[in-house]
C-alpha positions as CSV (number, residue, x, y, z in Angstrom):
1,M,0.0,0.0,-0.1
2,E,1.6,3.2,-1.1
3,N,-0.9,5.8,-0.3
4,I,-3.9,5.7,1.9
5,S,-5.7,8.2,-0.4
6,D,-6.6,5.2,-2.6
7,Y,-9.1,4.1,-0.4
8,P,-10.9,6.9,1.9
9,V,-14.4,5.6,0.5
10,S,-13.8,2.2,-0.5
11,R,-12.8,-1.2,0.7
12,V,-9.5,-1.9,1.5
13,P,-8.6,-5.1,-1.0
14,L,-7.2,-8.2,0.9
15,S,-4.2,-8.3,-1.5
16,V,-2.9,-5.1,0.6
17,R,-3.4,-5.9,4.0
18,L,-0.2,-5.4,6.5
19,P,1.2,-7.7,9.0
20,F,0.2,-7.6,12.7
21,F,3.1,-5.3,13.8
22,N,2.8,-2.8,11.1
23,V,-0.9,-2.0,12.2
24,A,-0.7,-2.9,15.7
25,L,2.3,-0.1,16.1
26,V,0.1,2.8,15.0
27,H,-2.9,1.5,17.4
28,I,-0.6,1.0,20.3
29,G,0.8,4.6,19.5
30,M,-2.7,5.7,19.8
31,L,-2.7,5.1,23.7
32,T,1.3,5.5,24.3
33,A,1.3,9.2,23.9
34,L,1.0,12.3,25.4
35,D,-2.6,12.6,25.8
36,Q,-2.7,9.4,28.2
37,F,0.4,10.7,30.1
38,M,-1.7,14.1,30.6
39,L,-4.4,11.9,31.5
40,G,-2.5,9.9,33.9
41,A,-1.2,13.1,35.6
42,V,-4.4,14.6,36.1
43,L,-6.1,11.6,37.8
44,G,-2.7,11.0,40.1
45,H,-2.9,14.9,40.9
46,S,-6.7,15.0,41.6
47,M,-7.5,11.1,42.9
48,S,-6.0,8.6,45.3
49,L,-4.2,6.1,43.7
50,G,-6.5,3.3,44.4
51,D,-9.6,5.3,43.1
52,A,-7.1,6.5,40.1
53,M,-6.8,2.7,39.1
54,L,-10.1,1.7,39.8
55,A,-11.2,4.2,37.3
56,I,-8.8,3.0,34.6
57,I,-9.8,-0.3,35.1
58,I,-13.4,0.6,34.5
59,G,-12.7,2.6,31.5
60,S,-10.5,0.2,30.0
61,A,-12.9,-2.4,30.1
62,I,-15.4,-0.3,28.3
63,F,-13.0,0.7,25.9
64,G,-11.6,-2.7,25.1
65,V,-15.0,-4.3,24.6
66,V,-16.1,-1.7,22.1
67,T,-12.9,-1.3,20.4
68,V,-12.6,-5.1,19.7
69,G,-16.3,-5.2,18.4
70,L,-15.9,-2.0,16.1
71,G,-12.4,-3.0,15.2
72,Y,-13.3,-6.9,14.0
73,A,-16.3,-5.2,12.0
74,G,-13.8,-2.9,10.2
75,M,-11.2,-5.7,9.5
76,Q,-14.0,-8.1,8.5
77,E,-15.8,-5.3,5.9
78,G,-12.3,-3.5,5.1
79,L,-14.1,0.0,6.1
80,S,-13.2,3.0,8.3
81,G,-15.4,3.6,11.2
82,S,-17.2,6.7,9.4
83,L,-17.9,4.6,6.4
84,L,-18.7,1.4,8.2
85,A,-21.7,3.5,9.9
86,R,-23.5,3.7,6.4
87,W,-24.5,0.2,7.1
88,C,-25.0,0.2,11.0
89,G,-27.8,2.0,11.2
90,F,-26.9,5.7,10.2
91,G,-27.2,5.6,6.5
92,R,-25.5,7.6,4.2
93,L,-26.6,11.1,5.6
94,G,-26.1,9.8,9.1
95,S,-22.7,8.5,8.5
96,V,-21.8,12.1,7.5
97,F,-22.8,13.3,11.0
98,I,-20.3,10.5,12.5
99,G,-17.6,11.8,9.8
100,A,-18.1,15.3,11.1
101,I,-17.9,14.7,14.7
102,I,-14.9,12.5,14.4
103,A,-13.4,15.3,12.5
104,V,-14.1,17.8,14.8
105,S,-12.9,15.7,18.1
106,L,-9.7,14.8,16.4
107,L,-9.1,18.7,15.6
108,G,-9.8,19.1,19.2
109,W,-6.8,16.2,19.7
110,F,-4.8,18.2,17.4
111,G,-5.0,21.2,19.2
112,V,-4.6,19.9,22.4
113,Q,-1.5,18.1,21.1
114,N,0.0,20.6,19.3
115,A,-0.4,23.2,22.4
116,V,1.8,20.6,24.1
117,F,4.1,20.4,21.4
118,A,4.2,24.6,21.5
119,R,4.8,24.9,25.1
120,S,7.6,22.2,24.9
121,L,9.3,24.2,21.9
122,N,8.7,27.5,23.6
123,F,10.3,26.1,26.9
124,A,13.1,24.9,24.9
125,L,14.0,28.2,23.1
126,N,13.5,30.2,26.4
127,D,10.3,31.9,25.5
128,R,12.1,33.6,22.3
129,L,9.3,32.8,20.2
130,G,6.0,33.1,22.4
131,F,3.4,30.4,22.5
132,G,1.5,31.8,19.6
133,W,4.2,31.6,16.9
134,S,5.5,28.5,18.5
135,A,2.0,26.9,18.2
136,A,1.6,28.2,14.5
137,I,5.0,27.1,13.7
138,S,4.8,23.3,15.2
139,G,0.9,23.0,13.8
140,T,2.0,23.8,10.1
141,A,5.2,21.7,10.1
142,L,2.9,18.7,11.5
143,T,0.2,19.1,8.8
144,L,2.4,19.1,6.1
145,L,4.3,15.8,7.5
146,V,1.0,14.0,7.3
147,A,0.8,14.4,3.4
148,F,3.3,11.0,3.5
149,G,0.2,9.4,4.6
150,F,0.2,5.8,6.4
151,R,3.3,4.6,5.6
152,A,4.8,7.9,7.3
153,L,2.7,6.9,10.4
154,K,4.1,3.4,10.5
155,Y,8.0,4.6,10.4
156,T,7.0,7.3,12.8
157,A,5.2,4.8,15.1
158,K,8.3,2.4,15.3
159,I,10.5,5.0,16.2
160,A,8.3,7.0,18.4
161,V,6.4,4.2,20.5
162,P,9.4,2.7,21.7
163,L,11.3,5.8,22.4
164,F,8.2,7.5,24.3
165,I,8.0,4.1,26.6
166,C,11.9,4.4,27.4
167,I,11.8,8.0,28.1
168,V,8.6,7.5,30.4
169,G,10.5,4.7,32.1
170,Y,13.8,6.7,32.4
171,I,11.8,9.5,34.1
172,S,10.0,7.0,36.6
173,V,13.3,5.6,37.6
174,M,14.9,9.3,38.3
175,T,11.5,10.6,40.0
176,L,10.9,7.9,42.0
177,M,14.4,7.1,43.3
178,G,14.1,10.1,45.8
179,H,10.8,9.3,47.2
180,D,9.2,6.7,49.5
181,I,6.8,4.6,47.1
182,R,4.5,3.5,50.1
183,E,4.3,7.0,51.1
184,L,3.2,8.2,47.8
185,I,0.8,5.5,47.4
186,N,-0.8,6.5,50.9
187,A,-0.7,10.4,50.0
188,G,-3.9,12.1,49.4
189,S,-4.4,14.4,46.4
190,S,-3.4,17.8,46.1
191,G,-5.3,19.0,43.0
192,E,-9.1,19.4,42.5
193,P,-10.8,16.3,43.6
194,V,-12.5,14.0,41.0
195,T,-14.7,11.2,41.6
196,I,-14.3,7.5,40.4
197,S,-17.2,7.9,37.9
198,A,-15.8,11.2,36.7
199,G,-12.3,9.6,36.3
200,A,-13.6,6.7,34.5
201,T,-15.5,9.1,32.4
202,M,-12.4,10.8,31.5
203,V,-10.4,7.6,30.7
204,V,-12.9,6.6,28.4
205,G,-12.9,10.1,26.9
206,G,-9.5,9.8,26.4
207,C,-9.6,6.8,24.4
208,I,-12.9,6.7,22.9
209,V,-12.1,8.1,19.8
210,A,-9.5,5.4,19.1
211,S,-12.3,3.1,19.3
212,L,-14.2,4.8,16.8
213,I,-11.2,5.1,14.5
214,T,-10.2,1.6,15.0
215,P,-11.3,0.3,11.9
216,D,-9.5,2.9,9.9
217,M,-6.5,0.9,11.1
218,T,-7.7,-2.5,11.5
219,R,-9.3,-2.3,7.8
220,Y,-5.7,-3.0,7.0
221,S,-5.5,-6.0,9.4
222,R,-5.7,-9.7,7.9
223,T,-7.4,-11.7,11.0
224,G,-9.9,-11.2,13.9
225,K,-7.1,-12.1,16.4
226,H,-4.6,-9.3,15.1
227,V,-7.7,-7.3,16.1
228,F,-7.9,-8.7,19.4
229,W,-4.4,-8.8,20.6
230,M,-3.5,-5.2,19.3
231,T,-6.4,-4.0,21.7
232,L,-5.2,-5.7,24.6
233,M,-1.7,-4.6,23.8
234,S,-2.7,-1.0,23.8
235,I,-4.7,-1.2,26.9
236,V,-1.8,-2.9,28.8
237,V,0.8,-0.5,27.8
238,G,-1.3,2.7,27.3
239,E,-3.8,2.5,30.2
240,F,-1.8,0.8,32.7
241,I,1.7,1.2,32.0
242,V,1.7,4.9,30.7
243,N,-1.1,6.3,32.9
244,G,0.1,4.0,36.0
245,L,3.7,5.9,35.5
246,A,2.2,9.1,35.0
247,I,0.0,9.0,38.2
248,V,2.6,8.2,40.6
249,I,5.1,10.7,38.9
250,A,2.6,13.4,39.2
251,R,2.3,12.5,42.9
252,A,5.8,12.7,43.4
253,L,6.4,16.0,41.7
254,N,2.9,17.5,42.9
255,T,2.1,18.9,39.2
256,A,-0.2,17.7,36.4
257,D,1.9,19.8,34.0
258,V,3.6,17.1,31.5
259,V,5.7,19.8,30.0
260,T,7.2,20.4,33.7
261,I,7.3,17.0,34.4
262,M,9.3,16.4,31.3
263,A,11.6,18.9,31.7
264,Q,12.5,18.5,35.4
265,S,13.0,14.5,35.2
266,A,14.8,14.4,31.7
267,G,15.6,17.7,30.6
268,G,16.2,18.5,27.0
269,V,15.9,14.8,26.0
270,G,12.5,14.9,28.0
271,L,11.2,17.8,25.9
272,A,12.4,16.3,22.6
273,V,10.2,13.0,23.3
274,V,7.6,15.4,24.1
275,I,7.8,16.9,20.4
276,F,8.6,13.8,18.5
277,S,5.6,11.8,20.5
278,T,3.5,14.8,19.5
279,L,4.3,14.5,16.1
280,R,3.6,11.0,15.7
281,I,0.0,11.2,17.6
282,N,-1.2,14.1,15.4
283,D,-0.3,12.2,12.4
284,I,-2.9,9.8,13.2
285,N,-5.5,12.6,14.4
286,L,-5.3,14.3,11.1
287,Y,-5.1,11.2,9.1
288,S,-8.5,9.9,10.7
289,S,-10.0,13.4,10.6
290,A,-9.3,13.9,7.0
291,L,-10.8,10.2,6.0
292,G,-13.9,11.5,8.0
293,I,-14.6,14.7,6.3
294,A,-14.0,12.7,3.1
295,N,-17.0,10.4,4.1
296,A,-18.8,13.3,4.9
297,V,-18.2,15.3,1.7
298,E,-18.6,12.0,-0.5
299,G,-22.1,11.1,1.3
300,I,-23.6,14.7,0.6
301,T,-22.4,15.6,-2.8
302,G,-20.9,12.2,-4.0
303,R,-17.5,14.1,-5.0
304,K,-14.2,12.5,-3.6
305,L,-12.2,14.9,-2.4
306,N,-8.1,14.9,-2.4
307,Y,-6.8,13.9,0.8
308,R,-4.0,16.4,1.0
309,S,-6.3,19.1,0.4
310,I,-8.4,18.1,3.4
311,T,-5.3,17.3,5.5
312,L,-4.2,20.8,4.8
313,L,-7.6,22.7,5.6
314,I,-8.0,21.0,8.9
315,G,-4.4,20.9,10.4
316,L,-4.6,24.7,9.8
317,L,-8.0,24.9,11.6
318,G,-6.7,22.5,14.3
319,T,-3.8,24.8,14.8
320,L,-5.8,27.7,15.3
321,L,-7.5,25.9,18.3
322,S,-4.0,25.8,20.0
323,V,-3.4,28.8,19.7
324,I,-6.7,30.1,20.9
325,G,-6.2,27.7,24.1
326,I,-7.8,24.4,24.1
327,L,-5.4,22.9,26.3
328,D,-6.8,25.0,29.1
329,R,-9.9,22.9,28.7
330,F,-8.5,19.5,28.7
331,V,-10.7,17.6,31.1
332,D,-13.9,19.6,30.0
333,F,-12.9,18.1,26.7
334,L,-12.4,14.5,28.0
335,T,-15.4,14.3,29.7
336,L,-17.4,15.8,26.7
337,L,-16.0,12.9,24.7
338,G,-16.7,10.4,27.1
339,V,-20.6,10.9,26.7
340,L,-20.5,11.7,23.3
341,F,-18.9,8.9,21.5
342,P,-20.2,5.8,23.3
343,P,-23.5,6.2,22.1
344,I,-22.6,6.0,18.6
345,I,-20.5,3.1,19.0
346,G,-23.1,1.0,21.0
347,V,-25.4,1.7,17.9
348,M,-23.5,0.5,15.5
349,L,-22.3,-2.3,17.6
350,V,-26.2,-3.5,18.0
351,D,-27.0,-2.9,14.4
352,Y,-23.9,-5.0,13.1
353,Y,-24.0,-7.8,15.7
354,V,-27.7,-8.2,16.9
355,L,-29.8,-6.7,14.5
356,K,-27.4,-7.5,11.4
357,T,-29.9,-5.1,9.1
358,H,-27.3,-4.8,6.5
359,R,-24.8,-8.0,6.8
360,V,-26.2,-9.8,3.9
361,V,-26.1,-6.7,1.7
362,L,-22.4,-6.1,2.9
363,F,-21.3,-9.8,2.7
364,L,-22.4,-10.1,-1.0
365,S,-20.8,-7.0,-1.8
366,R,-17.8,-7.6,-0.2
367,K,-17.4,-11.0,-2.6
368,R,-17.2,-8.6,-5.2
369,G,-14.8,-6.1,-3.7
370,E,-17.2,-3.5,-3.7
371,L,-19.6,-1.1,-1.7
372,P,-23.6,-1.7,-1.7
373,N,-24.9,0.5,-4.3
374,N,-27.1,3.6,-3.5
375,A,-30.4,1.5,-3.7
376,Q,-29.1,-0.9,-1.1
377,T,-27.8,1.9,1.2
378,P,-30.3,4.0,3.4
379,Y,-30.4,7.6,3.3
380,I,-30.7,8.4,6.9
381,G,-31.0,6.6,9.8
382,W,-33.1,8.4,12.3
383,P,-33.5,5.8,15.1
384,A,-29.4,5.6,15.2
385,I,-29.2,9.6,15.6
386,A,-31.9,9.6,17.8
387,A,-30.8,6.7,20.0
388,S,-27.4,8.4,19.9
389,L,-28.6,12.1,21.1
390,V,-30.8,10.7,23.7
391,G,-28.0,8.4,25.3
392,S,-25.4,11.4,25.2
393,T,-27.9,13.7,27.0
394,V,-28.7,11.2,29.6
395,G,-24.8,10.6,30.1
396,A,-24.2,14.3,30.2
397,T,-27.1,15.0,32.7
398,M,-27.6,12.0,35.1
399,S,-25.2,11.9,38.1
400,W,-25.5,8.0,38.7
401,G,-23.1,5.6,37.8
402,V,-20.3,6.0,34.8
403,P,-21.8,8.6,32.6
404,A,-19.7,7.1,29.7
405,F,-21.1,3.4,30.3
406,T,-24.5,5.0,31.2
407,S,-24.6,6.9,27.8
408,L,-23.6,3.7,25.7
409,L,-26.1,1.2,27.4
410,V,-29.3,3.9,26.9
411,A,-28.5,4.5,23.5
412,S,-27.5,0.7,22.6
413,L,-30.9,-0.5,24.6
414,L,-32.9,2.4,23.0
415,Y,-31.9,1.7,19.5
416,W,-32.6,-2.2,19.9
417,L,-36.0,-1.0,21.4
418,I,-37.0,1.1,18.6
419,N,-35.9,-1.7,15.8
420,T,-37.8,-4.6,17.3
421,I,-40.8,-2.4,18.0
422,Y,-41.1,-0.9,14.5
423,K,-39.3,-3.7,12.6
424,P,-39.5,-2.7,8.8
């Protein structure tokens, strides 16, 4: 596979599927990144160690189940997440809604990551450029780099993932050598308190977009076993190792600021890894955001836009978000994602595995290496959209339980109920 732009709104042929580690490293890279380290630092600064780990366990369980389910469907059909939504309840126009919110959320992630990149760059240059110019320069450079496509992600991940894990390990050793581990474990939190349910929703919010865009990666996978093992590896490394270490380090240094942590613990090397890691994860953010926009535009107009043109546009918009201060709303951003995306995924899973409304159509078209034609594709799936909106609203407004799980459960049950009562 030379160029990801060959398959933005079509199936990925079996002949170009990739070996396990080529895809797995990119997927693992989504959860071994600065956003996970930042999340762990926030949890460690605001929760007891036991509560923080419980929040991670609950969030990881939700993430693991839905990611394997959706990732397998993407592998089976060879379709990206936003394109798969057309035949998983949402229809052609409904999948535009999915593609749009994927793009918007990933723009937010791009802005968050680029803001961290810019702070690191500005810190390394002793504030010579200022944050605004640093963010503008780093965002533009990252956007241009993504033009190299999925192969660029693969090569960058091969270097960045091991390097990031090594530097986190180094920082852990250097930081914890001077502290009593038992004291850190038993110490209370010093930041603004966060409940277990809110923490679990933040954990889900930090990785749930990765669930919805997992088919973007697994459409290049060869078997269902590959999907399962890469999801499990992503959870172990990203949620438990990276998050766990970030929790302890944040408690030791009494800060949730990842740039400060890296600078204090590893100096220039730490800042370099911050920059390189941000470069790698923002490749993925722009890649899947571009796929979402491509699906949205094709779904509305029937036109297939050039991948690089989309990337340039959304990269510049994401850079603007970082300049105007999205990093300051990081916790609110995670909470929003934690109730916005689970309902969509729940609806897609119920449709694909339980109701199976378009499984026969997908199977027959897959044998021909094509997509179902317009006559076989519903225009808009109102039940799926309604169930998703209700689920998100319930998750955002109800104070009981874990909001992320509540929103997913409500949307899934409501969608199943609507289709059972009003079965076509």
